[in-house]
C-alpha positions in Angstrom: 0.0 0.0 0.0 1.5 3.3 -1.1 0.4 6.6 0.5 1.4 10.1 -0.6 2.2 12.1 2.5 2.1 15.9 3.0 5.5 17.2 4.0 4.4 20.8 3.7 2.0 20.5 6.7 4.7 18.6 8.6 6.9 21.6 8.0 4.4 23.9 9.6 4.1 21.6 12.6 7.9 21.3 12.8 8.4 25.1 12.7 5.7 25.5 15.3 7.6 23.3 17.7 10.5 25.8 17.7 8.4 29.0 17.6 9.0 31.1 20.7 11.9 28.8 21.7 14.9 29.6 19.5 15.6 33.3 19.1 16.9 32.6 15.5 17.5 29.6 13.3 17.6 28.4 9.8 16.2 25.1 8.5 18.3 23.4 5.9 16.4 21.0 3.6 18.2 18.1 2.1 15.6 16.9 -0.4 18.0 14.4 -1.9 19.6 11.4 -0.3 23.1 11.0 -1.5 23.1 7.3 -0.8 22.5 4.3 1.5 25.5 2.1 2.3 27.4 0.5 5.1 29.8 3.4 5.4 30.7 5.4 8.5 33.9 7.5 8.1 33.7 8.6 11.8 33.2 5.3 13.6 34.7 2.9 11.0 37.2 5.0 8.9 38.7 3.1 6.0 36.6 0.0 6.3 33.0 -1.3 5.8 30.7 -0.4 8.6 28.6 -3.1 10.3 25.3 -1.4 9.5 23.8 0.8 6.8 23.3 4.5 6.9 21.0 6.9 5.1 23.4 9.7 4.0 22.7 13.3 3.0 25.0 16.1 1.9 28.3 16.0 0.1 28.7 13.9 -3.0 32.2 12.9 -1.8 31.0 10.9 1.1 32.9 7.7 1.5 34.8 5.2 3.6 37.6 7.6 4.4 35.9 11.0 4.2 37.5 14.1 5.8 36.4 17.7 5.8 38.7 18.6 2.9 37.4 15.6 0.8 33.8 16.6 1.5 34.4 20.2 0.4 36.0 19.1 -2.9 32.7 17.6 -4.0 31.0 19.2 -7.0 27.5 18.6 -5.5 25.4 18.3 -2.4 22.0 16.8 -1.8 21.1 19.7 0.5 19.7 23.1 -0.6 22.6 25.5 0.2 25.5 24.9 -2.2 28.1 26.4 0.2 27.4 23.5 2.6 29.2 20.2 1.7 28.8 18.8 5.2 27.8 15.1 5.6 24.8 14.1 7.7 24.0 10.5 8.3 21.9 8.2 10.5 20.8 4.5 10.5 18.2 3.7 7.8 14.8 2.4 8.8 13.7 -1.0 7.5 10.5 -3.0 7.5 11.2 -6.6 8.4 8.6 -8.7 6.6 7.4 -11.9 8.2 9.5 -14.0 5.7 12.7 -12.3 6.9 13.1 -9.8 4.0 14.3 -6.3 4.9 12.8 -3.5 2.9 13.9 0.1 3.4 11.1 2.5 4.4 10.5 5.5 2.1 11.9 8.8 3.3 9.4 11.7 2.9 11.0 14.9 1.8 14.5 13.9 2.6 16.1 15.2 5.8 15.9 18.5 7.5 18.8 19.9 9.5 17.9 22.7 11.9 20.7 25.2 12.8 19.4 26.7 16.0 21.1 29.7 17.7 20.4 29.0 21.3 22.3 30.9 24.1 24.6 33.8 24.0 27.8 34.2 21.9 27.0 31.3 19.7 29.9 30.3 17.5 30.1 28.6 14.2 31.5 25.1 14.1 35.3 25.4 13.7 37.1 23.9 10.7 37.4 20.1 10.9 34.6 19.8 13.5 32.9 16.4 13.8 30.6 14.8 16.4 28.0 12.1 17.0 24.8 12.0 19.0 23.1 8.9 20.5 24.3 5.4 21.4 23.7 2.6 18.8 23.9 -0.1 21.5 21.3 1.4 23.8 18.1 -0.7 24.1 16.3 0.7 27.1 15.3 4.0 28.7 16.2 4.5 32.4 14.3 7.7 33.2 10.6 8.6 34.0 8.0 8.5 31.2 6.8 11.0 30.2 9.6 13.5 30.9 8.9 15.6 34.0 8.8 19.4 33.5 12.3 20.6 32.7 12.3 22.7 35.8 12.4 19.5 37.8 15.4 18.0 36.0 18.0 17.8 38.8 20.5 15.3 40.0 20.7 12.1 37.8 17.9 13.4 35.6 20.1 16.3 34.6 23.2 14.1 34.0 24.8 13.8 30.5 23.6 10.2 30.4 20.0 11.3 30.9 20.2 14.2 28.5 21.7 12.0 25.8 18.7 9.7 26.0 16.2 12.6 26.1 17.8 14.0 22.9 15.9 11.4 20.8 12.3 11.9 19.5 9.8 9.7 17.5 7.0 12.0 16.5 3.8 10.2 15.5 2.4 12.2 12.6 -1.3 12.7 11.9 -1.9 16.0 10.2 -5.6 15.8 11.1 -4.8 16.1 14.8 -2.8 18.4 17.0 1.0 18.0 16.5 3.0 16.2 19.1 5.9 18.0 20.8 9.4 17.6 19.5 11.5 15.1 21.5 8.3 14.1 23.4 8.6 10.4 22.9 12.0 8.7 23.2 11.2 5.3 21.6 9.8 3.9 18.4 6.1 3.0 18.9 5.0 -0.6 18.0 3.7 -1.3 14.5 0.1 -1.7 15.8 0.3 1.8 17.3 1.8 3.2 14.1 -0.9 1.6 12.0 -3.7 3.0 14.2 -2.5 6.5 14.9 0.4 7.6 12.7 -1.3 8.0 9.3 1.4 10.4 8.0 4.4 8.4 9.2 6.9 8.9 12.0 9.3 11.8 12.3 12.7 10.7 13.7 14.4 13.5 15.7 17.8 13.8 17.3 19.4 16.7 19.0 23.2 17.1 19.0 25.2 18.5 21.9 25.8 22.3 21.6 28.3 22.9 24.5 31.9 22.7 23.4 35.2 22.5 25.3 36.5 25.2 23.1 39.7 23.4 21.9 39.1 20.0 20.3 37.3 19.6 17.0 37.0 15.9 17.6 37.7 13.3 20.3 38.5 9.6 20.4 34.8 8.7 20.8 33.6 11.7 18.7 31.5 12.8 21.7 33.7 13.7 24.6 34.6 17.2 23.3 31.0 18.3 23.5 28.1 18.1 26.0 24.4 18.8 26.3 23.1 22.0 27.9 20.9 21.4 31.0 17.6 21.1 29.0 18.9 19.2 25.9 18.0 22.0 23.5 18.7 25.0 25.7 19.8 25.7 29.2 23.2 26.0 31.0 26.4 24.4 29.7 28.3 22.2 32.1 31.7 23.2 33.5 34.5 22.8 31.0 32.1 23.1 28.0 31.1 26.7 28.3 31.5 27.6 24.6 28.2 27.5 22.7 28.2 26.3 19.1 25.2 26.0 16.8 22.6 23.6 18.1 22.1 21.0 15.4 18.8 19.1 15.1 18.1 16.4 12.5 14.6 15.2 11.5 13.6 12.6 9.0 10.1 11.5 8.2 9.7 7.8 7.3 6.5 6.5 5.6 5.7 3.8 8.0 2.0 3.9 7.1 2.8 2.4 3.7 3.1 -0.9 5.5 -0.2 -0.7 7.3 -1.8 -4.1 8.0 1.3 -6.0 6.8 2.9 -8.5 9.1 6.3 -7.6 10.3 8.1 -4.9 12.4 10.1 -1.8 11.9 13.8 -2.1 12.7 16.7 0.4 12.4 19.6 -0.8 10.3 21.8 -1.6 13.3 19.3 -4.2 14.6 17.3 -1.8 16.9 13.5 -2.2 17.0 13.2 0.0 20.1 14.5 3.3 18.9 16.6 3.7 22.1 19.7 3.2 20.0 19.0 5.9 17.4 22.1 7.9 16.6 23.4 10.3 14.0 26.8 11.7 12.8 27.9 15.1 11.5 31.0 16.1 9.7 31.4 19.8 9.1 31.9 20.7 5.5 30.6 24.3 5.2 32.5 27.0 3.5 33.8 28.5 6.8 33.2 32.2 5.9 29.7 31.4 4.9 28.9 29.5 8.1 30.3 32.3 10.3 28.3 34.9 8.4 25.2 32.8 8.7 25.5 32.6 12.5 25.6 36.4 12.6 23.2 37.3 9.9 20.7 34.5 9.4 18.6 35.4 12.4 15.1 35.7 10.8 12.7 33.9 13.1 11.0 32.3 10.1 13.8 29.9 9.8 13.5 29.9 6.0 16.9 29.8 4.1 15.3 32.1 1.4 15.3 34.9 4.1 19.1 34.8 4.4 20.7 36.5 1.4 24.1 35.0 1.8 22.9 31.4 0.9 23.2 30.1 -2.7 20.1 27.9 -3.0 19.7 25.1 -5.6 16.5 23.4 -6.7 15.1 20.2 -5.3 15.8 18.3 -8.5 19.5 19.3 -8.3 19.6 18.1 -4.7 18.2 14.8 -5.7 20.8 14.2 -8.5 23.7 14.3 -6.1 24.9 10.8 -5.3 28.1 9.5 -3.8 30.1 6.7 -5.4 29.6 3.4 -3.5 32.9 1.5 -3.0 33.5 -1.5 -5.1 33.3 -3.9 -2.1 29.7 -2.7 -1.5 28.4 -2.1 -5.0 26.5 -5.4 -5.2 25.0 -5.3 -1.7 21.2 -5.0 -1.8 20.5 -2.2 0.7 17.0 -1.3 -0.4 15.5 -4.7 -0.5 17.4 -7.6 1.1 15.9 -11.1 1.2 18.4 -12.2 3.8 17.6 -9.6 6.4 19.4 -6.4 7.4 22.4 -5.4 5.3 25.6 -6.9 6.9 23.7 -9.7 8.6 23.0 -7.7 11.7 20.8 -9.5 14.2 17.8 -7.8 15.8 18.4 -7.1 19.5 15.3 -6.3 21.6 17.1 -5.5 24.8 16.8 -4.3 27.5 20.5 -5.3 27.9 23.2 -3.3 26.2 23.6 -4.6 22.6 27.3 -5.0 22.6 29.2 -7.1 21.4 27.4 -6.9 18.1 25.3 -10.0 17.1 24.9 -11.3 13.6 22.5 -13.8 12.0 25.3 -15.7 10.3 28.7 -16.7 11.7 30.5 -15.3 8.6 29.5 -11.7 9.4 32.1 -9.7 11.2 32.2 -6.4 12.9 34.7 -3.7 11.8 37.8 -3.8 14.0 37.4 -0.2 15.0 33.8 -0.6 16.3 33.8 0.0 20.1 31.1 0.2 22.7 30.8 3.7 24.1 30.3 2.4 27.6 28.2 0.3 29.8 24.4 0.8 30.1 22.3 -0.2 33.1 19.4 -2.3 32.1 16.5 -0.8 34.0 13.7 -1.9 31.6 10.3 -0.5 31.2 7.0 -2.3 31.7 4.7 0.1 29.9 3.7 0.3 26.2 3.3 4.1 25.8 2.5 4.3 22.1 3.8 0.9 21.4 6.9 0.5 23.6 8.1 -3.1 23.6 7.7 -4.4 27.1 10.5 -6.4 28.5 10.1 -9.9 29.8 9.9 -10.6 33.5 13.2 -12.3 33.5 16.0 -10.0 34.7 19.0 -9.5 32.4 22.4 -8.0 32.8 24.7 -6.1 30.5 26.5 -8.2 27.9 29.7 -6.3 28.6 32.5 -8.6 29.7 33.4 -8.3 33.3 37.1 -8.2 34.2 38.4 -10.9 36.5 39.3 -9.8 40.0 42.9 -9.3 40.6 44.6 -11.8 43.0 45.4 -10.6 46.4 49.0 -10.0 47.4 49.0 -13.1 49.6 48.4 -15.2 46.6 51.4 -14.0 44.7 54.3 -16.5 44.2 57.3 -16.1 46.4 60.3 -14.7 44.4 63.6 -16.5 44.2 65.3 -13.8 46.2 62.7 -14.1 49.0 63.2 -17.9 49.0 67.0 -17.6 49.2 66.7 -15.1 52.1 64.4 -17.5 53.9 66.7 -20.4 53.4 69.7 -18.5 54.6 67.9 -17.5 57.8 67.3 -21.1 58.8 70.3 -22.9 57.4 73.0 -21.8 59.9 74.5 -25.1 61.2 74.5 -25.7 65.0 76.9 -28.3 66.5 75.0 -31.3 67.8 76.1 -34.5 69.4 76.3 -37.6 67.1 73.3 -39.8 67.6 72.0 -43.0 66.0 69.5 -42.0 63.3 65.9 -43.0 63.9 64.1 -44.6 61.0 61.3 -42.3 59.7 58.0 -43.3 58.1 56.6 -41.7 55.0 53.3 -40.0 56.1 50.2 -41.2 54.3 48.6 -38.3 52.5 45.2 -37.2 53.9 42.3 -37.3 51.5 40.1 -34.2 51.5 36.7 -34.5 49.8 36.2 -31.9 47.0 32.6 -30.8 46.4 31.5 -30.6 42.8 28.7 -28.4 41.4 26.3 -29.5 38.7 24.1 -27.1 36.8 20.7 -28.3 35.6 19.2 -26.6 32.6 15.6 -26.6 31.7 12.8 -24.8 29.9 11.6 -21.5 31.5 8.3 -19.9 30.3 8.3 -16.1 30.0 5.3 -14.0 29.6 5.5 -10.7 27.7 2.7 -8.3 28.5 1.9 -5.3 26.2 0.0 -2.5 27.9 -1.2 0.9 26.8 -1.6 4.0 28.8 -3.0 7.4 27.7 -0.8 10.3 28.7 -2.3 13.8 28.3 0.1 16.8 28.4 -1.4 20.3 28.6 0.6 23.1 27.1 0.3 26.8 27.1 0.3 29.1 24.0 4.0 28.8 23.8 4.0 25.0 23.8 5.4 24.9 27.4 4.0 21.9 29.4 1.9 23.0 32.3 0.2 19.8 33.5 0.3 16.1 32.8 -2.3 13.5 33.5 -2.2 9.7 33.0 -5.0 7.2 32.5 -5.0 3.7 33.8 -2.7 1.2 32.1 -4.7 -1.3 29.9 -3.4 -4.7 29.0 -3.6 -5.0 25.2 -2.1 -8.4 24.6 0.2 -11.1 26.0 2.6 -13.5 24.5 4.5 -16.4 25.8 7.9 -17.7 24.9 10.1 -20.5 26.2 13.9 -20.3 26.8 16.4 -22.7 28.2 18.4 -21.6 31.2 19.9 -22.8 34.5 17.0 -23.7 36.8 18.9 -25.3 39.7 22.3 -26.3 41.0 23.4 -29.4 42.8 26.4 -29.5 45.0 27.8 -33.0 45.7 30.4 -33.9 48.3 31.9 -37.5 48.0 32.0 -39.5 51.3 34.6 -42.0 50.2 38.0 -41.7 48.6 37.8 -42.8 45.0 39.8 -46.0 44.2 43.0 -45.2 42.3 43.2 -47.1 39.0 46.4 -48.3 37.6 46.9 -47.1 34.1 48.2 -49.6 31.5 51.4 -48.8 29.7 50.8 -46.9 26.6 47.1 -46.2 27.4 45.9 -42.7 27.7 42.5 -41.0 28.2 41.7 -38.2 25.8 39.9 -35.4 27.6 37.0 -34.2 25.5 35.8 -30.7 26.3 32.5 -29.2 25.2 30.8 -25.9 25.8 27.2 -24.6 25.4 26.9 -21.6 23.1 23.7 -19.7 23.8 22.2 -18.5 20.6 19.7 -15.7 20.4 16.9 -16.3 17.9 15.3 -13.1 16.7 
């Protein structure tokens, strides 16, 4: 089923979300998509990335892109020709019931908002790069819905919390009132999308706008920047007092085209929850143009046509700009893949942190440079607010390896010097009278019983409960929340699944010493070892 959506109305709703909030901004349309490929020059430079990205911007995007390479391009898929930046994020796929992955249609390309929040806002410096979000996140550890921003204190105002609150999944229905930007931090279930989101879903992500003032990048591409206290606006934390342009991406995906079809929506890195949504930015503006824009493009309309310094190209020219796909990826089906997500990425439902990366086939391999940004506590949710996937009742832990405890100093082997010193201290001869030696008996070793532990595995039934709760947020004329009310949670459906896990342990202590068997000459027992590999079936 194909449905033509109405991006113009969505634009009005999007602009309304920022009205009265940002003092000045411009909204950069990228009507063309320069390509879809498993490329990520920030996280996986010089090699194939483990998941596919939808890319907008410079036609020179590639495996080893740098700012200078991007600027050398003769085209961009965005509206302002002086901007050869690269903007990319994971693509959204619909996983059909037969396992085929089909990319979802983008509506109107991507929009990049350049918001001028705060005082003394600076343009991005030459060579600036950053990421937002965490691809391995699979849960949300904070209250739902967000409390009023005036109540964000303590842990709720931490960078970890702000990072998760910087994601938005806006259910679009142009016949109803628009939802607030960044109001929902997860991807609703397909049933919810089919029933309510007739005009698709707008994926939103806010980048950090507080800078340390010295580094244009960092090892993890995130530590040189931080979020202000209210994600979009607010106070910058200590050490990150320099304000740069606040960058906000939004992309509308035509999820309604798959209404009533069996399957689910999954991001290209195997995330069906949305908690792991992320995006990358590599600055490729003409520096003088960007600096002038920060000072002059302050019309509250946000329209690039209202800023005379921009050279604007037509939608058709934007849509013609395509980057060259590397030879190693040219034959990879990234738009419709019968074998699942490109790269063989497995779907991970969480709530545990999704690292190490899982694949559907053993031949798939992650890029050597892919690293987990850090641990994530798995404090899962039990509500389905607009289709949130409820976690099972079985508790889980992070898949991050735990380092072994260091041995205590008393367990360290004695050094040879220490042994010699000890021997010398006790070996000084003392004259003794000669005596007749007394025969000695070899002591019989004492047998000490050693307990053994057996682990018994068995089937365990898990019940997954999907519930729905209506949340009503009242706002004033400036879209500021003033009150929140919640209805009772209603059970929508349940599902059962069976897994195999350890159900009990048995500790056995022998009561008699085992009989020692004489081993025949030339006869040896081969020790056979085996292990259980737990496989996740998604």
